[in-house]
C-alpha positions, 0 to 999 in steps of 0.5 A, spaced: 403 369 911 401 376 914 405 382 913 404 388 918 405 393 912 404 393 904 412 395 904 413 389 908 409 385 903 413 388 897 419 386 900 417 379 901 414 379 894 421 381 891 425 377 895 429 383 898 431 383 906 432 389 910 439 389 910 440 388 903 435 394 902 438 399 906 445 398 903 441 399 896 438 405 898 443 407 902 439 408 908 439 406 915 437 398 917 433 400 923 429 405 919 428 400 914 426 395 919 421 401 922 418 402 915 417 394 914 413 394 921 409 400 920 413 404 926 415 409 921 412 412 915 415 413 908 414 421 907 414 423 900 418 429 901 424 425 905 427 423 898 426 416 900 420 414 895 424 415 889 430 411 892 426 406 894 422 406 887 429 405 884 431 399 888 424 396 887 424 397 880 431 394 879 430 388 883 423 387 879 427 387 873 432 382 875 427 377 877 425 371 873 418 372 875 415 378 871 408 380 873 
């Protein structure tokens, strides 16, 4: 399967969907969708990079398939 963005690929690898990610990061679902399809970039000065990293790292540590 091909993914439009690395962000979408990461979400798929960690088995986290858009609505769950939005809830966990306290973000708007439409914004998460735009990040996944490449319509909007995650800007480092927006504060989202740290929030998303925390969500992804907590998801990865809960995974049964460590890298």
